[in-house]
C-alpha positions, -999 to +999 in steps of 0.1 A: +208-349-130+193-349-166+198-387-168+183-392-134+153-372-142+146-391-174+151-424-155+129-415-127+101-403-149+102-432-173+100-457-145+076-439-121+042-427-136+036-403-108+071-387-111+063-376-147+029-361-138+045-340-108+074-329-128+053-316-155+030-299-130+061-283-113+075-270-147+040-257-157+037-236-127+070-220-133+063-214-170+029-197-162+041-176-133+038-140-145+072-128-130+091-159-128+129-158-124+144-163-160+169-188-143+140-209-130+122-208-164+154-219-182+156-247-157+120-257-162+126-259-200+157-278-196+136-304-176+109-305-202+135-309-231+152-336-212+119-355-211+109-348-248+113-385-257+089-396-231+065-367-235+061-373-274+051-410-267+025-402-240-010-395-255-019-372-226+012-349-233+021-353-270-007-331-283+000-304-259+037-300-270+030-278-301+009-256-276+039-254-252+063-243-279+039-217-292+032-202-258+063-207-238+093-212-262+086-189-292+084-158-270+118-164-256+134-158-290+127-121-283+144-123-248+171-099-242+190-127-223+212-147-245+209-178-226+171-179-228+173-176-266+198-203-266+175-223-244+146-217-269+168-232-297+177-261-274+141-270-268+132-269-305+162-293-311+147-317-286+112-314-298+121-317-335+098-347-339+067-330-326+038-333-351+029-298-360-010-295-366-004-259-378+019-251-406+022-216-393+037-228-362+062-249-381+072-218-402+074-198-370+098-224-354+119-225-387+120-185-391+129-179-354+157-204-355+171-192-389+172-155-376+191-166-344+216-186-367+222-156-391+215-125-370+220-132-332+249-115-316+257-143-291+277-172-304+263-199-281+229-189-294+241-194-331+254-227-322+222-241-307+203-225-336+224-243-361+218-277-344+181-271-341+178-259-376+193-290-390+173-315-369+140-296-378+148-299-415+157-336-411+124-344-391+098-321-406+087-329-441+078-293-450+108-277-435+132-283-463+111-264-488+107-233-465+145-230-458+155-236-495+155-199-504+177-191-476+203-217-480+231-195-490+230-173-460+225-203-438+255-220-450+276-188-448+265-186-412+274-221-406+308-217-420+314-186-400+304-202-367+327-233-374+356-210-380+348-190-349+341-219-325+359-249-340+330-270-328+330-304-342+292-308-337+286-282-364+309-300-390+282-328-386+255-302-391+269-288-422+277-322-437+239-332-432+227-298-446+250-302-477+233-338-483+198-323-478+203-294-503+228-308-528+213-289-558+212-256-539+248-261-526+263-268-559+266-232-571+283-222-539+305-254-536+338-235-544+332-206-520+323-232-493+353-252-499+376-223-499+362-212-465+366-247-451+401-250-463+410-217-446+394-230-414+413-263-416+446-244-419+436-223-388+427-253-367+457-274-373+479-245-364+474-258-327+504-276-315+500-313-304+508-302-268+484-273-265+454-274-246+422-286-265+444-301-294+423-333-293+391-314-299+406-294-326+419-327-343+382-340-342+370-307-356+397-307-384+387-342-392+352-331-395+361-304-420+380-328-442+349-350-442+327-319-451+349-312-481+346-348-492+309-345-489+309-314-511+330-334-536+304-361-537+276-336-542+293-320-572+308-351-588+286-348-620+297-312-625+332-315-640+340-277-642+331-273-604+350-304-594+381-291-614+379-259-592+377-278-561+407-300-570+432-271-567+418-262-532+419-298-520+454-304-532+466-274-511+449-291-480+465-325-490+498-309-494+496-292-460+489-325-442+516-343-461+542-316-455+535-314-418+532-353-415+500-349-396+493-387-396+459-385-379+445-369-411+461-392-437+430-414-439+408-382-447+431-368-472+434-401-490+396-402-491+397-367-506+421-376-533+401-408-542+370-386-546+390-363-569+401-392-591+368-412-595+357-396-629+393-387-643+429-382-631+443-348-638+480-342-644+479-324-610+466-355-594+493-379-611+518-355-595+505-367-561+513-404-569+552-401-566+546-388-530+528-418-519+558-441-516+575-414-496+546-413-473+546-450-471+581-449-460+571-427-431+543-451-422+568-479-418+592-461-397+564-450-374+548-484-373+517-472-390+501-488-419+477-469-441+479-489-473+443-500-469+434-463-467+454-456-499+439-484-518+409-467-531+431-441-546+456-464-561+428-484-575+415-452-593+451-445-607+450-481-623+415-482-636+403-446-643+433-435-665+450-467-674+467-449-704+487-425-683+496-452-659+512-472-687+528-441-705+556-440-678+572-472-663+578-452-631+540-452-622+538-490-622+572-493-603+559-471-576+528-490-571+545-523-573+572-512-547+544-504-522+526-537-528+559-556-525+569-539-491+533-547-478+537-583-488+571-587-473+566-566-442+545-568-411+516-548-421+491-575-412+471-598-434+442-573-442+468-550-459+484-579-475+452-589-491+447-554-504+482-552-518+476-587-536+442-574-549+459-544-564+484-566-582+454-587-595+436-554-607+466-543-626+472-576-644+434-577-655+432-540-663+464-543-686+456-575-704+468-570-738+486-537-730+521-550-729+530-554-693+546-589-696+577-577-680+557-570-648+540-604-646+570-625-631+575-596-604+538-597-594+536-634-592+568-639-573+556-611-547+522-630-542+534-665-542+565-658-520+541-647-494+525-682-493+559-696-484+554-680-449+527-685-423+492-676-436+465-674-410+435-667-431+420-683-463+413-648-476+451-640-480+459-674-493+432-673-521+441-635-529+478-645-534+467-674-557+445-651-574+474-628-586+488-660-603+453-669-616+450-635-632+483-640-648+473-672-663+443-655-676+465-627-690+489-651-707+490-689-697+525-695-713+540-664-696+526-677-663+539-713-666+573-700-677+573-677-647+565-705-623+591-728-638+618-703-633+607-695-597+628-709-568+618-704-532+640-715-502+629-747-483+606-758-511+619-787-533+585-792-549+583-774-584+563-742-580+539-750-609+528-782-592+524-767-559+504-738-572+479-758-592+475-784-564+469-757-538+445-738-560+423-769-566+424-778-529+413-743-520+387-739-547+360-739-521+376-708-504+370-686-534+338-667-525+317-638-542+312-632-579+345-620-589+367-644-573+348-674-585+346-660-620+384-655-620+387-691-609+366-703-639+384-681-663+418-693-650+409-730-651+395-725-686+428-709-698+447-738-681+428-767-697+427-751-731+466-751-735+478-770-764+506-783-743+490-796-710+512-792-680+523-825-667+507-818-632+472-815-648+473-852-658+477-861-622+448-839-609+426-843-641+398-859-619+397-828-597+391-803-624+355-807-634+342-812-599+361-780-593+342-762-622+309-776-608+316-762-573+324-728-587+295-726-609+271-737-581+286-709-559+283-684-590+245-694-592+241-684-556+261-652-559+243-642-590+209-649-573+219-627-543+232-599-565+200-600-585+179-599-552+198-568-541+193-551-574+157-558-572+154-545-537+171-513-547+149-508-577+116-516-558+104-479-557+112-474-594+092-506-602+063-495-580+060-463-602+062-482-634+036-507-623+008-491-644+029-489-675+037-526-677+030-540-712+012-574-718+033-598-740+022-603-775+010-638-787+042-644-808+067-632-780+083-652-753+096-643-717+131-638-732+118-608-751+119-589-718+146-563-712+179-582-713+191-571-680+158-582-662+161-615-679+196-619-668+185-613-633+156-638-635+181-664-648+204-657-620+177-659-593+162-691-609+197-705-610+202-699-572+168-716-564+176-745-586+208-755-570+211-787-551+232-770-522+205-766-496+227-759-468+247-730-482+250-697-460+240-665-475+275-652-466+288-675-491+271-656-519+276-621-506+301-597-523+335-601-506+350-568-491+377-568-518+353-571-546+346-535-542+377-529-561+362-537-595+381-548-624+376-548-662+360-582-662+334-570-636+319-543-659+283-552-666+291-544-704+321-565-707+314-594-730+335-619-709+310-644-697+325-673-678+297-696-686+300-690-725+339-693-723+336-726-703+312-742-728+331-731-759+365-742-745+351-776-736+335-782-769+369-772-784+387-798-762+360-825-771+368-819-808+405-811-806+418-835-780+396-865-772+424-880-750+424-850-726+386-848-729+382-883-717+408-879-688+387-849-677+352-866-678+358-901-671+352-901-633+321-881-634+290-896-620+254-890-634+246-861-612+279-843-622+271-849-658+237-835-654+251-803-637+276-798-665+246-801-690+227-774-670+257-752-671+259-756-709+222-748-712+225-717-690+254-705-710+232-704-741+205-685-722+230-660-709+243-654-744+207-648-757+199-625-729+231-605-732+226-600-769+190-589-764+203-565-737+230-550-759+204-544-789+180-528-763+208-506-750+216-493-785+180-486-793+174-517-815+147-543-813+139-572-791+141-606-805+130-640-794+151-667-778+168-691-801+163-727-796+188-738-770+211-765-786+212-798-766+241-814-786+266-806-758+269-841-743+292-846-714+280-881-710+288-896-742+322-908-755+346-882-770+347-881-808+372-906-822+374-927-792 
C-alpha cells in the first residue's frame, strides 16, 4: 500500500494534492481517532521524498513537524510515540529554519531512546536520531554531550531486540563520534562481545536463526569499527585485543563458518600496528581452520590474506624467529596452489609467497626459495585461465631472482616437471618475456624491471638470454611506458585526495626566488609532477586507464613499495646498463643492436628521468629530515644508447 501510494502521488498531480488534503483534515480534527492520526502520519511520511521536492509543500514540513509530530512524543500511546520518531526519520532532510525546532526534534528523539518504556519506541528513536545527526549539520554538536548515555542505550537495545538495523545505526554513530567514543570503547566492546555470545547461542535450526546470524555479523562489524576508531590509541587497542580474541576463539571452537570472514577482519585490525604474542598464538590455528575449509568445500584463504600479510610485514622478526611460522604459511599457500580453490585464491597464495621473499631479502630464507618457486611454477604446468594467475606465479620466481639471481637459476636447473622436456630456466624466461605486457599496475611492472635488471647484470649470462637478447630492451621500454602511466595515475589520485588541503594552503604559497628552480619544490610534489608529465609525454595514445590503475593484489604492499624505500627502478636500470656498457661490451652490443631510433630515444628519456627522480628523491629526504632545499644538478647526457660500445 505504501509503494502504491508513493507511485500514484508521484505520477498523478491531483492525487498528491487530494492525499495531503485528506491527511491534513485528520491531523487537524480535534478528537480524531489516534489510529486514524497514525495512518495519516504514515501516509505523509511515506511521501516525504516527494513532499521535500515540491515547493508548495517543502516549506510547510517544518511547521507540520512542530504542530503535529512533536506533541505526539507526549502521547500515552506507545505506537504514537513510535510513529512520531518514524516521521522524523523520514523527514530527516527537512531544512529547519528554526534552530530551536531542530533542537526540539533531537531532544525529543534522544529522550525516547534513553527513557521510553516501550522497546519499539526506542528502536524507532535510535534510527531517527542517527539519520538526523547524519543529515543535519548542527545536530552532531547538540548530541555530543550525551554520547555516552546514547551509546549505552543503543547497546542495551541491541542486546534486548537483536535487531540488525541497530548494528548499522551504532556503526554510523561510532564513525560520527569517533573522538567521544574512544574513552568508552572498552566498555562498548565488552557489551558487544556479551551480546554476540548471547545471539549465537541460537541453534541453526531454531526459528529466526537467519536473522540472528545477520545481527551477529553486524555486531562483529561494529567491534571492527571500534578497532579502527581507536587504532592510534595503543593502550586501548591492547585492552580490546583480549576481548576480541575471546570472540574469535568462540567462533573457531564452534566452527561457525558464516562468521569466519568477520573474525579474520577483526584479527587483521588487531595486527595492523603490531603483532602481540597473543596474536601469534592465533597463527597455528589457521592451518587447522584451513583443513576444515577444504573438508567442507569452503575456501576462505582470500579472507585470511590480510591477516597473513600482517604477520609477514608487521613483525618480520618474530616470523623468522621460529621456522614453524613460515612452514605454516607456506603449507597453506601450497595447498591452495595444488587444490581446487579457484584462480582468485591461487593468485592470493602466490602473492603471499612473493611478499615473503621480498620482505625477507637478506634475512636468510634461502632454504625456502626453492619450495616457493616450485609451488608457483608447478601451477603453470596445469591449465591457467587468467593472465593474472600466470603473471602472479611468474612473479614469485621474479621476486626470487631479485632476492638472489644465482639461487633462482640453480633452483630452476634442478626443477623437473612431468610432461615438460624443455629446461625450466628456458621456459620461465621465454614465458616471462612473452607475457611482459600482462604485468599491470605499479608494483608488478616495478618487479619486472628489477627482475630483468638482476638477470642481465649477472656475470655469467644464462644461455637462453643470448637467444632472446633482442626482446629484452623492448620489454624494458614497454614496462617503463606502463610505469609512466601508472605513476601519472597514482599522482593524479594523490592530488585529488589532497585538493581540500591545497585549497586551504593557497594563500600561503611562496614565490620562487630568482636563484631557485622548480626542482626546489618539495621533493614529493616534484616526484608527482614528474610522474604526471611522464604520463602525458608517452607515445601510447590508446592506453586505457584500467591499464594504469592499481591492481587488486597491489593492496598487499611489500617493502619495495614503501615511499621511503631507496629502491628506484629507473636509477637501478640506468646504473646496471652503464655497468654492462663498460664491463661487457659484447653483451651490451647484443642487447642494443636491434634497436631503432625511436627505441633509442625512449631509452635515453628513461635515463634522463632516472637522474631527475634521484634529484627529487634526495631533495625530499633532506626536506623530511628538516634540512634545506637545493637546486637540481645538471642532468648528464653522456648515457648514449645509440653509440658503439666501448672497446668495440
